[in-house]
C-alpha positions as CSV (number, residue, x, y, z in Angstrom):
1,M,-44.5,-73.8,-45.7
2,D,-47.1,-72.7,-43.2
3,N,-48.4,-69.3,-44.1
4,R,-48.9,-68.6,-40.5
5,Y,-45.2,-69.2,-39.9
6,I,-44.3,-67.0,-42.9
7,G,-46.6,-64.2,-41.7
8,K,-45.2,-64.4,-38.1
9,K,-41.7,-64.3,-39.4
10,L,-42.5,-61.4,-41.7
11,K,-44.2,-59.7,-38.7
12,Y,-41.2,-60.0,-36.4
13,G,-38.8,-59.2,-39.2
14,T,-40.7,-56.0,-39.9
15,Q,-40.7,-55.2,-36.2
16,S,-37.0,-55.7,-36.0
17,T,-36.4,-53.5,-39.1
18,V,-38.6,-50.8,-37.6
19,I,-36.8,-51.0,-34.3
20,I,-33.4,-50.8,-36.0
21,V,-34.6,-47.8,-38.1
22,I,-36.0,-46.1,-35.0
23,V,-32.7,-46.7,-33.1
24,I,-30.7,-45.3,-36.0
25,A,-33.0,-42.3,-36.2
26,I,-32.6,-41.7,-32.4
27,V,-28.8,-41.8,-32.7
28,V,-28.8,-39.4,-35.7
29,I,-31.2,-37.0,-33.9
30,L,-29.2,-37.1,-30.7
31,N,-26.0,-36.6,-32.7
32,V,-27.6,-33.5,-34.4
33,I,-28.8,-32.1,-31.1
34,V,-25.5,-32.6,-29.4
35,S,-23.7,-31.0,-32.3
36,M,-26.0,-28.0,-32.1
37,L,-25.4,-27.8,-28.4
38,M,-21.7,-28.0,-28.8
39,Q,-21.7,-25.2,-31.4
40,R,-24.0,-23.1,-29.2
41,S,-22.7,-23.9,-25.8
42,A,-19.1,-25.1,-26.4
43,L,-20.2,-28.4,-24.8
44,K,-16.9,-30.1,-24.4
45,V,-15.1,-31.9,-21.6
46,D,-11.7,-30.4,-20.8
47,L,-9.5,-33.1,-19.4
48,T,-6.2,-31.2,-19.9
49,S,-4.2,-30.8,-16.7
50,N,-4.2,-27.0,-16.7
51,K,-7.6,-26.5,-18.4
52,M,-6.3,-25.4,-21.8
53,Y,-9.8,-25.2,-23.2
54,A,-11.4,-23.5,-20.2
55,I,-12.3,-19.8,-19.7
56,S,-12.0,-18.3,-16.2
57,A,-15.2,-17.7,-14.2
58,E,-14.3,-14.0,-14.1
59,T,-14.3,-13.7,-17.9
60,E,-17.4,-15.9,-18.3
61,D,-19.4,-13.8,-15.9
62,Y,-18.2,-10.6,-17.6
63,V,-19.1,-11.9,-21.1
64,K,-22.4,-13.2,-20.0
65,G,-23.3,-9.7,-18.7
66,L,-22.5,-7.9,-21.9
67,N,-25.5,-6.0,-23.4
68,T,-23.7,-4.7,-26.5
69,E,-22.7,-6.6,-29.6
70,V,-19.1,-7.7,-30.0
71,K,-17.6,-9.2,-33.1
72,I,-14.5,-11.3,-33.1
73,I,-13.2,-11.5,-36.7
74,V,-10.4,-14.0,-37.4
75,C,-8.5,-13.3,-40.7
76,G,-7.8,-16.8,-41.8
77,N,-9.2,-20.1,-42.9
78,E,-11.2,-21.7,-40.0
79,L,-10.4,-25.3,-41.1
80,D,-6.7,-24.7,-41.4
81,L,-6.6,-23.1,-37.9
82,R,-8.6,-25.9,-36.3
83,N,-6.1,-28.4,-37.9
84,N,-3.1,-26.6,-36.4
85,S,-1.8,-28.1,-33.2
86,Y,-1.5,-24.6,-31.5
87,Y,-4.1,-22.5,-33.2
88,N,-6.6,-25.2,-32.5
89,Y,-6.5,-24.1,-28.8
90,I,-7.3,-20.5,-29.9
91,V,-10.3,-21.2,-32.1
92,N,-11.8,-23.5,-29.4
93,L,-11.5,-20.8,-26.8
94,L,-13.0,-18.2,-29.2
95,D,-16.0,-20.6,-29.5
96,K,-16.3,-20.4,-25.7
97,Y,-16.7,-16.6,-25.8
98,A,-19.5,-16.9,-28.4
99,S,-21.2,-19.6,-26.3
100,F,-21.5,-17.4,-23.3
101,N,-23.6,-14.6,-24.9
102,D,-25.5,-14.4,-28.2
103,K,-24.2,-10.8,-28.5
104,V,-20.7,-12.2,-29.1
105,S,-20.0,-13.6,-32.5
106,V,-16.9,-15.2,-34.1
107,E,-16.4,-15.0,-37.9
108,Y,-13.6,-16.2,-40.1
109,V,-12.7,-14.1,-43.2
110,D,-10.4,-14.8,-46.1
111,I,-9.0,-11.3,-46.6
112,V,-7.7,-12.2,-50.1
113,D,-11.0,-13.5,-51.4
114,E,-13.3,-11.3,-49.2
115,P,-11.4,-8.0,-48.8
116,E,-14.8,-6.1,-48.6
117,K,-15.5,-7.7,-45.2
118,I,-12.6,-6.0,-43.5
119,S,-12.4,-2.8,-45.5
120,K,-14.5,-0.9,-43.0
121,Y,-12.2,-1.8,-40.1
122,I,-9.2,-0.5,-42.1
123,E,-11.2,2.8,-42.5
124,M,-11.6,2.9,-38.7
125,G,-7.8,3.4,-38.5
126,S,-6.6,-0.2,-38.3
127,T,-4.1,-0.3,-41.1
128,D,-2.2,-3.3,-39.6
129,I,-4.9,-5.9,-40.5
130,A,-3.3,-8.8,-42.3
131,E,-3.6,-12.6,-42.6
132,G,-3.6,-14.0,-39.1
133,S,-5.1,-10.8,-37.5
134,I,-7.8,-11.1,-34.9
135,I,-10.2,-8.1,-34.9
136,V,-12.3,-7.4,-31.8
137,T,-14.8,-4.6,-32.4
138,S,-18.0,-3.1,-31.0
139,G,-19.7,0.0,-32.3
140,N,-16.9,2.3,-33.6
141,K,-14.2,0.9,-31.4
142,I,-11.7,-1.7,-32.5
143,R,-8.6,-3.5,-31.4
144,V,-6.4,-5.7,-33.6
145,N,-3.9,-8.4,-32.6
146,S,-1.9,-10.9,-34.5
147,I,-3.0,-14.5,-33.7
148,D,0.6,-15.1,-32.7
149,N,0.2,-12.5,-29.9
150,L,-2.2,-15.0,-28.3
151,I,0.7,-17.4,-27.9
152,N,3.8,-16.8,-25.8
153,F,7.1,-17.9,-27.5
154,E,10.5,-18.6,-26.1
155,N,13.6,-17.8,-28.1
156,N,16.6,-20.0,-28.1
157,Y,19.4,-17.6,-29.0
158,A,21.9,-20.4,-29.3
159,T,20.0,-22.3,-32.0
160,G,17.9,-19.4,-33.3
161,S,14.7,-21.5,-32.8
162,V,11.4,-20.2,-31.4
163,T,9.2,-22.5,-29.3
164,P,5.6,-21.9,-28.3
165,V,5.4,-22.2,-24.5
166,S,2.1,-20.9,-23.3
167,L,-1.3,-19.7,-24.3
168,N,-2.5,-16.2,-23.7
169,V,-6.0,-16.1,-25.4
170,E,-7.9,-14.8,-22.4
171,G,-5.1,-12.3,-21.6
172,V,-5.7,-10.7,-25.0
173,I,-9.3,-11.2,-26.0
174,T,-10.9,-10.3,-22.7
175,P,-9.1,-7.0,-22.3
176,N,-9.9,-6.2,-26.0
177,I,-13.6,-6.8,-25.2
178,L,-13.3,-4.7,-22.1
179,Y,-11.9,-1.9,-24.2
180,V,-14.3,-1.9,-27.2
181,T,-17.4,-2.2,-24.9
182,N,-16.3,0.6,-22.6
183,A,-18.2,3.7,-23.6
184,N,-16.4,6.1,-21.2
185,P,-12.8,4.9,-20.8
186,K,-10.4,6.5,-18.3
187,R,-7.7,8.5,-20.1
188,V,-4.2,8.5,-18.8
189,A,-1.2,10.8,-19.3
190,V,2.2,9.2,-18.6
191,C,5.0,11.6,-17.6
192,S,8.0,9.3,-17.8
193,S,10.9,11.6,-18.9
194,N,14.2,10.7,-17.2
195,Y,12.6,7.9,-15.2
196,S,14.8,5.6,-13.0
197,S,16.2,2.7,-15.1
198,Y,15.5,0.5,-12.1
199,A,11.8,1.2,-12.4
200,Q,11.6,0.8,-16.2
201,A,10.4,-2.8,-16.3
202,A,7.8,-2.0,-13.6
203,I,6.5,1.1,-15.3
204,S,6.1,-0.9,-18.6
205,S,4.2,-3.7,-16.8
206,L,2.0,-1.2,-15.0
207,M,1.1,0.4,-18.3
208,Q,0.3,-3.1,-19.8
209,L,-1.9,-3.9,-16.8
210,M,-3.9,-0.7,-17.2
211,Y,-4.1,-1.2,-21.0
212,D,-5.5,-4.7,-20.3
213,N,-8.1,-3.1,-18.1
214,A,-9.4,-0.7,-20.8
215,Y,-7.5,2.4,-19.8
216,E,-6.8,4.7,-22.7
217,F,-3.4,6.1,-23.5
218,K,-2.3,8.5,-26.2
219,Y,-0.2,7.1,-29.0
220,D,1.6,8.7,-31.9
221,E,1.3,7.9,-35.6
222,N,3.8,5.1,-35.1
223,D,1.7,3.5,-32.4
224,K,4.1,4.5,-29.7
225,L,3.0,5.7,-26.3
226,V,3.2,9.5,-26.0
227,N,5.3,10.6,-23.1
228,I,4.1,13.9,-21.7
229,D,7.1,16.1,-21.2
230,L,5.9,18.7,-18.6
231,N,8.7,21.1,-19.5
232,T,7.4,21.5,-23.1
233,M,3.9,20.1,-23.3
234,E,0.6,21.2,-21.7
235,L,-1.5,19.1,-19.3
236,N,-5.1,19.7,-20.3
237,P,-7.6,18.6,-17.6
238,E,-10.2,17.9,-20.3
239,E,-8.0,15.3,-22.0
240,Y,-6.9,13.2,-19.0
241,D,-8.6,11.6,-15.9
242,L,-5.3,10.4,-14.5
243,V,-1.7,11.6,-14.7
244,I,1.2,9.2,-13.8
245,L,4.5,10.7,-12.6
246,A,6.7,7.8,-13.3
247,A,9.8,7.7,-11.0
248,P,11.5,10.8,-12.3
249,T,15.3,11.1,-11.6
250,V,15.4,14.8,-12.7
251,D,13.5,17.4,-10.7
252,Y,10.6,19.1,-12.4
253,G,10.9,22.9,-12.9
254,L,8.5,25.2,-11.2
255,T,6.5,25.6,-14.4
256,A,6.0,21.9,-14.6
257,I,4.8,21.8,-11.0
258,E,2.4,24.6,-11.7
259,K,1.0,22.5,-14.6
260,I,0.3,19.6,-12.3
261,N,-1.3,21.9,-9.7
262,N,-3.5,23.5,-12.4
263,Y,-4.5,20.1,-13.7
264,L,-5.6,19.0,-10.2
265,L,-7.4,22.3,-9.6
266,N,-9.3,21.8,-13.0
267,G,-10.6,25.4,-13.0
268,G,-12.0,24.9,-9.5
269,Q,-13.9,21.8,-10.5
270,Y,-11.3,19.3,-9.2
271,G,-12.2,15.6,-10.1
272,K,-8.6,14.8,-11.3
273,N,-6.0,12.3,-10.1
274,V,-2.3,12.0,-10.0
275,I,-0.2,8.9,-9.2
276,Y,3.5,9.4,-8.1
277,L,5.8,6.4,-8.4
278,A,8.9,6.6,-6.2
279,D,12.1,4.6,-6.6
280,F,15.0,3.8,-4.3
281,K,17.5,5.1,-6.9
282,Q,16.0,8.6,-7.2
283,P,18.2,11.6,-6.0
284,T,16.8,14.4,-4.0
285,L,14.1,16.2,-6.0
286,P,13.3,19.5,-4.1
287,N,10.4,20.8,-6.3
288,I,8.7,17.4,-6.5
289,E,9.1,16.9,-2.8
290,A,7.7,20.3,-2.1
291,F,4.7,19.5,-4.3
292,L,4.0,16.2,-2.3
293,A,4.5,18.1,1.0
294,S,1.8,20.6,-0.1
295,W,-0.5,17.5,-0.2
296,G,0.7,16.3,3.2
297,M,3.0,13.5,2.2
298,R,6.8,12.9,2.2
299,V,8.7,10.0,0.6
300,E,11.7,9.4,2.9
301,R,15.3,8.9,1.8
302,S,15.4,5.4,3.3
303,L,14.5,1.8,2.5
304,I,12.1,-0.5,4.4
305,E,13.6,-3.7,5.6
306,E,11.6,-6.4,7.4
307,K,13.5,-7.9,10.3
308,D,10.9,-10.7,11.0
309,E,11.7,-13.4,8.5
310,T,8.1,-14.8,8.8
311,L,6.8,-11.5,7.5
312,A,9.1,-11.2,4.5
313,Q,9.2,-13.0,1.1
314,S,12.1,-14.0,-1.1
315,V,11.0,-12.5,-4.4
316,Q,12.5,-12.6,-7.9
317,I,12.3,-9.2,-9.6
318,A,13.3,-8.0,-13.0
319,I,16.2,-5.8,-11.8
320,A,17.9,-8.5,-9.7
321,S,19.7,-11.7,-10.8
322,Q,18.8,-13.4,-7.5
323,P,15.7,-13.3,-5.3
324,V,15.6,-10.4,-2.8
325,A,14.0,-10.2,0.6
326,C,10.8,-8.1,0.4
327,P,8.5,-6.9,3.2
328,I,4.8,-7.7,3.1
329,G,2.2,-5.0,2.9
330,N,-1.2,-4.9,4.5
331,V,-4.1,-3.0,2.9
332,V,-5.4,-0.9,5.7
333,A,-7.8,1.5,3.9
334,E,-11.2,-0.2,3.8
335,T,-12.1,1.3,0.4
336,Y,-9.0,-0.2,-1.2
337,K,-9.2,-3.7,0.4
338,I,-8.9,-6.7,-2.0
339,D,-10.5,-10.1,-1.6
340,A,-7.2,-12.1,-1.6
341,A,-5.5,-14.2,1.0
342,K,-2.2,-13.8,-0.8
343,P,0.4,-11.2,0.3
344,V,1.3,-7.9,-1.4
345,V,5.1,-7.7,-1.6
346,L,7.1,-4.4,-1.5
347,P,10.3,-4.7,-3.5
348,G,12.6,-1.8,-2.7
349,S,10.0,0.4,-1.0
350,R,10.7,3.7,0.5
351,P,8.6,4.7,3.5
352,I,6.0,7.5,3.3
353,T,5.3,9.9,6.1
354,L,1.9,11.6,6.4
355,L,2.5,15.2,7.5
356,W,-1.0,15.6,8.8
357,A,-4.2,13.7,9.0
358,E,-6.4,16.6,8.0
359,N,-5.5,20.2,7.0
360,D,-8.0,22.6,5.7
361,N,-9.5,20.8,2.7
362,Y,-6.9,18.1,2.6
363,V,-7.2,14.6,4.1
364,T,-4.4,12.0,4.1
365,E,-4.6,8.3,4.7
366,S,-2.4,5.2,4.6
367,I,-3.5,2.7,2.0
368,L,-0.8,0.0,2.3
369,Q,1.6,-0.5,5.1
370,N,3.7,-3.3,6.6
371,S,4.0,-4.6,10.1
372,G,5.6,-2.8,13.0
373,T,8.6,-5.2,12.9
374,A,10.2,-3.4,9.9
375,V,13.0,-0.9,10.2
376,T,14.2,1.7,7.7
377,N,17.8,2.1,6.5
378,S,19.3,5.2,4.9
379,L,19.6,5.2,1.1
380,S,22.9,7.1,1.2
381,D,24.9,4.9,3.6
382,G,22.6,2.1,4.7
383,A,22.6,3.3,8.3
384,L,19.6,2.6,10.5
385,V,17.2,5.5,10.3
386,Q,14.1,4.2,12.2
387,Q,13.7,1.3,14.6
388,S,10.9,-1.2,14.5
389,G,7.8,-0.5,16.5
390,S,5.5,1.3,14.1
391,P,4.1,0.4,10.7
392,K,5.9,1.8,7.7
393,I,3.6,3.2,4.9
394,S,4.3,2.2,1.3
395,V,1.2,3.6,-0.4
396,A,-0.6,6.8,0.7
397,L,-3.4,9.0,-0.5
398,S,-4.1,12.7,-0.1
399,T,-7.6,14.0,-1.1
400,R,-8.4,17.7,-1.6
401,R,-12.1,18.4,-1.3
402,I,-14.3,21.2,-2.7
403,S,-17.4,21.9,-0.7
404,D,-20.5,24.1,-1.1
405,S,-21.6,26.7,1.5
406,T,-23.3,24.0,3.6
407,G,-20.1,22.0,3.9
408,Y,-21.3,19.2,1.5
409,T,-18.4,17.8,-0.4
410,E,-19.0,18.2,-4.1
411,N,-15.8,16.9,-5.7
412,Y,-12.3,15.7,-5.1
413,S,-8.9,15.7,-6.6
414,K,-6.5,13.0,-5.4
415,V,-2.8,12.3,-5.3
416,M,-1.7,8.7,-4.6
417,V,2.0,8.0,-3.8
418,F,3.7,4.6,-4.2
419,G,6.9,4.2,-2.2
420,T,8.1,1.9,-4.9
421,A,7.3,1.5,-8.6
422,N,8.3,-2.1,-8.3
423,L,5.0,-3.0,-6.7
424,A,4.3,-3.5,-10.4
425,D,7.5,-5.4,-11.3
426,P,6.6,-7.8,-14.2
427,Y,7.9,-10.9,-12.4
428,V,5.8,-10.0,-9.3
429,L,2.7,-9.2,-11.2
430,A,3.0,-12.5,-13.1
431,N,3.5,-14.5,-9.8
432,K,0.1,-15.6,-8.7
433,S,1.5,-16.3,-5.2
434,Y,1.3,-12.6,-4.6
435,A,-1.7,-10.2,-4.7
436,N,0.2,-7.3,-6.3
437,N,-1.7,-7.6,-9.5
438,E,-5.1,-7.4,-7.8
439,F,-4.0,-4.7,-5.5
440,M,-2.5,-2.4,-8.2
441,I,-5.5,-2.5,-10.5
442,N,-8.0,-2.2,-7.7
443,A,-6.1,0.8,-6.2
444,I,-6.1,2.6,-9.6
445,N,-9.7,1.7,-10.4
446,T,-10.8,3.0,-7.0
447,L,-8.7,6.1,-7.3
448,V,-10.3,7.2,-10.6
449,G,-13.8,5.9,-9.8
450,K,-13.7,3.1,-12.4
451,E,-16.5,0.8,-11.5
452,D,-15.7,-2.5,-13.2
453,S,-13.5,-4.9,-11.3
454,G,-9.9,-5.4,-12.4
455,F,-8.9,-8.1,-14.7
456,T,-5.9,-10.4,-14.2
457,Y,-4.9,-13.5,-16.1
458,V,-2.2,-16.2,-16.1
459,S,-1.0,-17.8,-19.3
460,K,-1.5,-21.5,-19.7
461,N,1.6,-23.5,-20.3
462,F,1.7,-25.9,-23.3
463,A,4.3,-28.1,-21.5
464,T,1.8,-29.1,-18.8
465,D,-0.9,-30.0,-21.2
466,G,-1.9,-33.5,-20.6
467,I,-4.9,-35.5,-19.8
468,T,-5.5,-36.0,-16.1
469,V,-8.6,-37.4,-14.5
470,S,-9.5,-37.0,-10.8
471,T,-10.2,-40.0,-8.5
472,K,-13.9,-39.1,-8.6
473,A,-13.9,-39.0,-12.4
474,K,-12.0,-42.3,-12.6
475,N,-14.6,-43.9,-10.3
476,N,-17.5,-42.6,-12.4
477,I,-15.9,-43.8,-15.7
478,R,-15.1,-47.2,-14.1
479,N,-18.7,-47.6,-12.8
480,F,-20.1,-46.6,-16.1
481,L,-18.0,-49.1,-18.0
482,L,-18.2,-52.0,-15.5
483,I,-21.8,-51.6,-14.2
484,V,-24.0,-49.3,-16.4
485,V,-22.9,-50.6,-19.8
486,P,-23.1,-54.3,-18.9
487,A,-26.5,-53.7,-17.2
488,I,-27.8,-52.1,-20.4
489,V,-26.5,-55.1,-22.4
490,I,-28.0,-57.7,-20.0
491,A,-31.3,-55.9,-19.9
492,G,-31.4,-55.8,-23.7
493,G,-30.6,-59.5,-23.8
494,V,-33.3,-60.4,-21.3
495,I,-35.9,-58.5,-23.3
496,V,-34.9,-60.1,-26.5
497,F,-34.9,-63.6,-24.8
498,I,-38.4,-63.1,-23.4
499,R,-39.8,-61.8,-26.6
500,R,-38.5,-64.7,-28.6
501,R,-39.7,-67.2,-26.0
502,N,-43.2,-65.8,-26.1
503,R,-43.5,-65.9,-29.9
């Protein structure tokens, strides 16, 4: 056989082998690089219909801006969790948090084999750490949740079965990060003795909303919220930035009223805040009403009803079996405006009258009011009290100022009155058609001077989880498969053909 032929064959055979080795090496290197990017940047394409693997832009921006270290410690086997059809969503979303900021880390710990890794968190006061716990910690602050708290379940009482229905990872983890990274949390006292049963669900959902936004409440040794009984307990201004008077149905005694006034006075330093939540089922409360009047506000014994159907909403609330007609509120105070095109609805709101605009060191203002087409009806007999023609106020604020000798305002104490606690009804807050969620947390944050924006979140339903591709994505995929891939194959074939022809 011709040695030249053998040499040529060997030459091209060697070249082919080298090319194959190079291609394989490139594929391996690309695979390693992509794997590293996926671990570092959570580089994945989420084709689920409700973005089950996505984090909101609000959370992403917040996490990217963190300048303190945050540890997320999952008490469980990572592989087992990733192989679970529901927990898989959770661990993938935790990867997202870590990908946004190098200061956020996710670690999986087997608490049976590695108890020393979680002992210090138990020493910090978290005795409820167990298999399936998720610990979020920064510095000396910690919050612990069960992994099952990141999933919403539905109970079937007829069969006794429990079904996972939606995912709530962002609704738990982001508030926990907010809390552990907040060096100066706003502390809240809740005075909820003898509150209206019609406001119970709304009060609970308001507390949850504030908890999710890093407000700090006092809890007893059984981890239950401490209710401040003004008749028997003191109200120390040094302990609380905000006091909530939650829809009382029994009037406060004069001693309790004096405690509230002394809290707001704060030894002449002011700088304290009170929120009063009214309810349409409250009786006459002379001492409380006198306190509000001293701040220039009166909650009327009537109910706002919108007569213009285009300015009312049919709203499902927790205390009603059927949707009820609710007037719509407009935020009129510039400082309290929210960036939302959605309406704020006012379930069962009593109107608030401002007794003056300014009186000595007191200034009052309307925060939220409805249109001039609403009327008010008496709570006692339903009779018409006030015709349409002027807006009815549902949220009002009174500010008491302390000034120096030159008239410069040094500090304030504030009382904010809500004509209905059901602005925070759980069904309303959960309904993203309304802006109640955004309004409530923004109003409270602005009242107490909390600078970070409010956080709200909607759970993601497992039932709607499916792969959907937009028309644009479909066209891109089609063009890639029908044009790009064949073009690459043809080009490769032409190159091989030319090379062989020229041998």
